[in-house]
C-alpha positions in Angstrom: 93.2 8.8 165.4 93.7 10.5 168.7 90.8 13.4 169.1 90.5 15.7 171.5 88.3 18.2 172.8 89.0 21.6 173.2 86.0 24.2 174.9 87.9 27.5 175.2 84.6 29.9 176.2 84.7 33.4 175.6 88.7 35.5 174.1 89.6 38.0 172.6 90.3 37.8 168.6 94.4 37.9 169.1 94.1 35.1 171.4 91.8 32.8 169.5 93.5 32.9 166.3 97.2 32.5 168.5 95.4 29.2 170.2 94.6 28.0 166.2 97.8 28.7 164.9 99.6 27.2 167.5 97.3 24.1 167.9 98.8 23.6 164.3 102.3 24.1 164.6 102.1 21.5 167.6 99.8 18.8 166.5 101.7 15.5 166.4 101.1 12.6 163.9 98.1 10.5 165.2 96.6 13.3 166.9 93.8 15.8 165.7 91.4 18.6 167.8 88.2 19.6 167.8 87.9 23.1 169.7 85.0 25.4 170.2 85.2 28.9 171.1 83.4 32.2 171.2 84.6 36.1 170.9 84.5 39.0 174.1 84.8 41.2 172.7 83.0 41.1 169.5 85.9 40.9 166.6 86.2 41.7 163.0 88.6 39.0 161.8 90.3 39.5 158.1 91.6 36.7 155.8 95.3 35.7 155.5 95.7 38.1 152.4 92.7 40.8 152.9 94.3 44.5 153.4 93.2 46.0 157.0 92.5 49.5 155.0 89.5 47.8 154.0 88.0 48.0 157.5 87.0 51.6 159.3 89.4 50.5 162.7 88.6 53.7 164.5 85.1 52.9 164.7 85.6 49.5 165.2 88.0 50.2 168.7 85.4 53.0 169.4 82.6 50.0 169.3 84.7 47.8 171.5 85.3 46.2 168.8 88.6 43.7 168.1 90.2 43.6 164.6 92.3 40.6 163.5 93.7 39.3 160.9 93.1 35.3 160.6 95.6 32.4 159.3 93.1 31.2 156.4 91.8 32.9 153.5 88.8 34.0 153.0 87.6 38.1 153.5 85.9 40.3 156.4 84.0 38.4 159.1 82.3 40.0 162.6 82.4 37.2 164.6 79.5 38.0 167.4 76.7 36.0 167.9 78.1 32.3 166.9 79.8 29.6 167.8 83.2 29.1 165.9 85.3 25.9 165.1 88.5 24.9 164.6 89.5 21.6 163.4 93.4 20.7 163.6 94.6 17.2 161.9 97.1 15.8 159.3 96.4 15.2 156.1 97.3 13.0 153.7 96.6 11.4 150.5 93.9 9.2 152.1 92.5 11.8 153.7 92.8 15.0 151.7 92.1 18.7 152.3 88.8 18.2 150.4 87.8 15.1 152.2 88.4 17.2 155.6 86.3 19.9 154.7 83.0 17.7 153.5 83.4 15.5 156.7 83.9 18.2 159.1 80.8 20.0 157.5 78.8 17.0 157.4 80.3 16.4 161.5 79.0 19.7 162.4 75.3 19.3 160.2 74.9 15.5 162.5 75.3 18.2 165.2 73.2 20.6 164.0 70.3 18.3 163.5 70.7 16.8 167.4 69.8 20.1 168.1 66.5 21.3 166.7 65.0 18.2 164.0 64.2 21.8 162.0 67.5 22.2 161.3 67.4 19.0 159.3 67.0 21.1 156.2 70.3 22.4 156.6 72.7 20.8 153.5 76.0 21.2 152.0 76.6 23.5 149.1 77.1 21.7 145.6 78.9 24.7 143.4 81.8 25.8 143.8 81.5 30.0 142.6 83.9 32.3 140.6 86.1 33.7 143.1 88.3 35.7 141.6 85.3 37.2 139.8 83.6 38.1 142.9 86.7 39.4 144.5 86.7 42.3 141.7 83.2 43.1 143.4 82.4 45.0 146.3 80.9 41.4 147.9 84.6 41.0 148.1 84.9 42.1 150.9 82.7 39.8 152.5 83.0 36.4 153.7 79.7 35.5 154.2 78.5 37.1 150.7 79.1 33.5 149.1 78.7 30.3 149.9 81.5 27.7 148.8 81.2 24.1 147.7 80.3 22.1 150.9 80.2 24.8 153.2 76.3 24.4 154.8 73.5 26.4 153.5 69.2 26.8 154.7 67.4 27.0 152.2 69.9 28.8 149.7 71.5 31.0 152.4 74.9 30.5 153.8 74.4 29.4 158.1 77.9 28.0 158.4 81.5 29.7 157.2 84.1 27.7 156.9 88.4 28.1 156.0 91.0 25.8 155.7 95.0 26.4 155.1 97.7 23.5 155.0 100.6 24.0 157.6 103.1 22.0 156.7 101.2 18.0 157.0 98.9 19.5 159.1 95.3 21.4 157.9 94.0 23.9 159.9 90.0 24.5 159.5 88.0 27.1 161.2 84.9 28.4 160.8 81.8 30.4 162.3 78.3 29.1 162.8 75.5 31.9 162.9 73.5 31.9 166.2 72.0 35.7 165.7 72.0 38.4 163.7 74.6 40.8 164.9 77.2 39.6 161.6 74.8 41.4 159.7 76.2 44.9 160.9 79.6 44.8 159.2 79.1 46.9 156.7 79.2 49.6 159.0 82.6 48.8 159.5 83.5 48.9 155.7 85.5 51.8 154.2 83.3 52.5 151.4 80.8 54.9 149.5 77.5 54.6 151.3 75.9 53.4 148.3 77.9 50.3 148.0 77.8 49.7 151.7 74.0 49.7 151.6 74.0 47.3 149.0 76.4 44.7 150.5 74.0 45.1 154.4 71.3 43.7 151.9 73.4 40.9 150.5 74.6 40.2 154.2 70.6 39.8 155.1 69.7 38.3 151.6 72.6 35.1 151.8 72.9 34.8 155.3 70.9 32.6 157.6 71.4 32.4 161.5 69.5 29.5 164.0 67.8 32.4 165.6 66.0 33.1 162.5 65.5 29.8 161.2 64.2 28.6 164.9 62.4 31.8 165.7 63.9 32.1 169.2 67.6 32.8 171.2 70.1 29.8 170.9 70.7 27.7 173.9 74.6 28.1 173.3 75.2 25.7 176.0 73.0 22.8 174.2 73.9 23.9 170.9 78.0 23.0 171.8 76.6 19.5 173.8 75.2 18.8 169.9 78.1 20.2 168.1 80.3 17.7 170.1 77.8 14.9 170.0 77.6 15.0 166.6 81.2 15.1 166.1 81.7 12.1 167.4 78.7 10.2 166.0 79.6 11.3 162.5 83.4 10.8 162.3 82.5 7.5 165.1 85.1 9.0 167.6 85.5 9.4 171.3 86.5 12.5 172.5 89.4 13.2 175.3 88.2 16.3 176.9 91.2 18.7 177.7 91.4 21.9 179.4 92.1 25.1 177.6 
């Protein structure tokens, strides 16, 4: 497999989602992509089937937030103080979607440990939530309200959220590696009554954790990016061919 690395820097929500989709549509047999990027301005992304009516788009616009749909499933995320990754590669009977999901998470874990040994406490979730039931509750509006099987958690709290989509013979997987706490402001942009909103704010604080919080200092984005790349190469036993975004 020819693995290619793309570091895209900061871009708008529509640019980032279109970039991932185009990579998946144009991925050939025998090649794979690992992309790292950020969001400017900050952006609320919705799962592919989530109704935009759940979001106060006027308030988002007034606060200079993009609002986009992701090609993958899941629920709303406020992309802010984070590094986002995407992985695009063919899947097969010997390299299933589940295999890819688990291996990508383990590769990201390797990078987190390289960044700081205190992140060695992070681990993969072993259980799968009851998503149909979860979606019936207010928590169902938030992607980070629960941790799916093989997502990365730290002391029971979600640190990295990921989602997949199958596109013919290609897997598109992308996710958010939380660095700062700004993502917790998502509840401010949900169209629900104040009591529900207050509960969702508390849920985000109780169920998520960030690198800044774990380490007690601001994340060095450049260092973390480098460590994620090295960790991915080490775990996957590959050498990236770096290409320009």
